[in-house]
N, C-alpha and C positions, 0 to 999 in steps of 0.2 A: 221372757215369753217364748213359748215354743208353738209350733204349728197346731198342736192339739188344742191349745187355748183358742186359736183363731178358728179352727174347725168347729169347736163347740158352739159357736154363734151362727153356724150355717145349718139350716134345716134341710135334711134329706128330702122330706116330703114336699116342702115348699119349692125346693129346687126342681124336683120332678115336675111339679105343676107348671112352673115357669117355662120349662123347656117345651112342654107339650102345648102351651098356650101361645107360643111364638107364631107370628103371622108373616104373610108375604112381605109386608112393609118392613118388619123387623129384619128379615133376611136381606132385602135390598139395601137397607141402611147399613148393615154390617159390611156388605160387599163394597160399598162406596167409601168406606173409611180406610185410611192408610194404616192406622193403628187401632186394633180392636181390644176391647176389654172382655171380661168373662161373660158379661151379659150378651155381647155380640157373639161370642163363641157358642153360647147356648142356642142362639138363633141358627147358627150355621150347622149345628149337629141335629137340629130339630126336624121333625117330619116336614115342616114347611119349607125346608131348604132343598128337598129332593128334586124339584123341577130345575134347580140352578146348578146341578152337578157339573155340567160342561163349563159354565162360567167359573165355578170354584176350581175345577181342574186347571184351567188356564191361568188363574191367579196364583194357584199353588206352584205351578211350574215357573211362573215369572219370579215369584219371591224366592224360590229355591235357587234358581240359576243366578239371581242377583246377589245372593249371599254366598252360595257354595260353588257357583259355576256348574259344571256338569260332572263333578266328581262324586264318586260313590266309594266310601271307605269300607274296606273288607276286614273282617276279623274272624276269629275262630274260638270256640269255647273248649275248655278242657275240664271235664268233671274229675275232681280229685277223689271224691268219696260219695257213696250213696248211703252212708251211715247217717241217721237222723233221729233226733229225740222228739220231734214234733208229731202231732197226730192229724195233720191236714187231710181231710176226707177225700180230696180230689187228686192226691199225689201218690204215684206208685212207690215213692221212697218212704211213706209214712211209717212211723215206728212199729206199728202192730202188724205190718205186712210181713209174713214169714218168707223172707227172701235172703239170698246170700248177700252179705255186706262186704264191701271192699273199701279199703283205704290205701291209696297208692303210697308206696315207699318212695323215698327220694331218688333212689336208683331207677325205679319204674317211671317217675316223672321225667327223668332225663331221656329215657327211651321214647316217651310220648312226645316230648319237645322235638326230638330229632325226627320222629315220624311226621309230625306236623310240618316241619320245615321241608321235608321231602315232598309233601303234597302241594306246597305252594310257598312263595316267599313272604309269608305272613310276618308282620311286625307287631300287630295288635292281637293280644291274647286275653281272653276272659277266663279266669280261674273260678270254678264253680264247686261248691260243696253242699251236701246236706247240712242241716243245722244241728251239729253235734259238737259243741265247744269242748267237751271233755276229751274227745278223740281227734278233733281237727280244729283246734283253737288258734289263738294268735301266734303262739310259738311255731306251730306247724305251718301256718300260712306265711310267716316271716321267712322260714327256711325255703318254702316253695318259691316265694318271690326271689330270694337270693339266687336260686338255681335258674329260674325262668329268665331273669334279666340278662343272663349270658346269651340267650337266644332271641329275645324280643325286646323292643324298645318301649312299647306301650302296654302296660300291665294294668288290668282291671280285675276286680273280684265281684262275685255274686255269692255272698255267704250270709251268715246270721248277722243281724245288726250288732254293732260293737259300740264301745264307749269312744268318746272323742280322743282319749289318750291312746286307745288301741289303734284307731285310724292313723293318728300321728306316728305311732310306732311303725305301722306297716308302710307309711309313706317313706320312712327312713330306709326301708328295704326295697324301694323301687315302685311302690304303688302309685299309680296315676289316677285311677278312677274307681268308683263304686257304683254298682247297679243293684237296686233293691226294688222289689215289687211289693207294694202295699197290699196287693191282691184285690181288696175292696176297701173303700172308704166308709162303708156303711157300718158304723160302730155297733148298732143294735143287732146286726146279723153276723158280724165278724166271727164270733165264737161258735156259730153253727158250723163254720168251715174249719175253724182252728180250735178244737176243744181241749187240746192238751199241749204241753211243752212251752218253752219260752215264747214261741210265736203266738200263743194265746193272749199275750199282753199287747193289746191294740196300741196303746200309747207308746210303749217302748219301741215298737216297730215304727210307728208314725214319726216319732221324734228322732229316730235314727238319722234322718236327713239333716236335721239341725246339727247333730253331732258331727256328721261329715263336714258340714260347712264350717263349724267351729274349728275343726282340725285342718282346714285349708285344703281339703281334697280338690284336686284340679278339675275333675269331671264327675258329675253326679247324674245317674240315670234313674228315672221314675217309670213306674208302670202299674197298670191294673190288669188283672186276669179277666178277660172277657168271657163271660159264661156264668159268673156267680150271681151278680145283681144287675139291675138295669144299667146297661152300658153307658147310656147318655148321662145319667146322673153321676156315675162313677168317674167318668172322664172329666166332667165339670168340676168335681172336687179336686181332681188332679190338676186341672187348669188353675184353680185357686192356689193349690200347693206350689205349682211352678212359679206363679207370680210372687208369692210370698218369699220363696227361696231366692229368686232373682233380686228382689229388693233387699233382702237381708244379707245374702252372701254373693254380692254382685261381681266378685272376681272369678266366680266359678262358672264353668261351662256345663250346660245341661242337655240331656237327651231324654226322649220318651219312647216307650214301646207299648204296643197294644196286642199282646199275644192272645190268640183265640184258643180256647181249651181244645185239646186233643185227647183221645182215649188214654187213660193211665193204665198201667199194668195191673192194678188191683181190680179193674173191671167193674167196680160197683157204682161209682159216682157218674152221673150224667149231667151235662151243663143245664142250668136253669134258663139260660138265655142263649139263643143262637144268633150270631151276627153274620149277615150275608156279606159277600164280597163287595157288593154295592155300598153297604153301610160302612164297611171298613175303609173303603175309598173315600166316602164322605167325611169320615172322621179324620183321615189323614189330610185331606184338603183343608178342613176346618182348622186343624192344629197348625198347619203351615201359615194360613192366613192370619191366625191369632198370634203366632210368634214366628217371625221371619228367621230367627237365629238358632232355634233349638234343633238339635239333631233328631231326626226321626228314623228309628231303626226297625227293620223287619228281620225276623229270624227264619230259619229253615222250616218252621212250622207251616209256613205258607207255600202254596204250590208254585212251581217255577214260572208259569205264564203270568200269574198274578204279580209275583215279585218283579218280573221283568217290566211289566206295564207300569207299576208304581215307581220303579226306579227312574222313570222319565217325568214323574209328576209330583214328587215331593219327598220321597225317601232319600236319605243321605248316607245311611250306614246299613250294611248287610253282613250277616254271617254266611259262611260258605264251607261246604264239606263237613258240616257239624256231626259229631257223635255225642249222644246224650247219655252215655253210659261211662262209668269210670274206667279209664284206660282203654277206651274204645278205638284208639288209633293204632295201638300196637300190643299192649299188654293183655287186655281182655276183650278182643273184638266181638265176642258173642255174648257179652253180659247184658243184664237187664237195663233197658232204656227208661229214662224218666218220662219221656213222651215220644211219640212217633214223629220222625222227620218226614216232611212232605216233599222237600226239595232235596233230592239225593244226588244232584250233579256234583262233579268234582270241582274243586276250586278253580282249576284252569277252564272248565266248561262255563262256570259262572262268569269268570273274567272275560272270556271270549264273547259270550252273549252280550254282556254289558257294552263291550266295545262295538259290537254290531249295532247296538241301539243308540250309538252316539254318545255314550257315557264315558267317563274317564275313571275307571276303577283304580284305586290306589291302595297299596299295602301298608302305607305309613303316612299319617297326617299330623303327627305330633312328636316332639322330642323334648327330653327333659331340659335341654339347654334353653328352650324358649322361656322357661320360667325365670331364668337368670336375668332376663331383660325386662321383666314385668315391673311396673311402677306401682 
């Protein structure tokens, strides 16, 4: 059984109705519980919870510091290529966009790794590609990991979904974690946004998380793209997914991300749903109350002041100094971005600000030797 089988029994429409029918009593009951279920999560993200944001923020801070202390893990992404075979209508890298395509050579990767190290003592690196397995497949990624592990201790990828065997192969080359965005869990609407390419296969993408778990990937990151469908329903489906994965692959560490859409370079697609800062804060608090152990990650899509505030209330991982174009740190500093970065502070500026806020920013929070003692 895969999560697609589980999800087929959950109605999108009924879930939406349940969320918007939640009452003040439902919210107070959820806030009083030590351990929440998905039904409680729906109450906490519902409009009925809006009067309780201060109480939710205090609980979120409490549970975060209880589990993570005051640490904030810092990481940086490196885009290896903007070559992509998919037709995602919202993405500047989509296959039909007439733009220059770049695939970093292994020599260029070394230049990028050295430039990143000069910007800050990062140990956590996220390697990102467009989804083009013919040009940036498992062999290419294996070699990229082999080079990267000379510079970084914690290596994650955000690439096309792979087979369990491929994830296992990459783990042998130093892979520690995988991040994948389902984008939306609305199967009926999914192909509106993903009309062509391998990404058009909803179940292949959805069940990729099962394949990661089967391969024993240490860290799995989930996310939905806020702006496609009703965000409350989408994140509820993600909450179901998180609980399913935790039960099934209980040795794995999990993270969540809620990126809000930013203008893409193709300029055509506009978000269907706009999430306010207040709503994103509510979702962040709700997720932390729902799950005390999950990493909650914010990217540089968000503005500096908002990221700073949320770093004290529930967020545990942040990117810093990000470039969203291939080779953007050294090789091609003026190339086309996938999305616009809102927090343009340098890594040292982010580090210093977090220290001012009483946080403990860390460049490394995992080592491969930890796995050798796991039972």
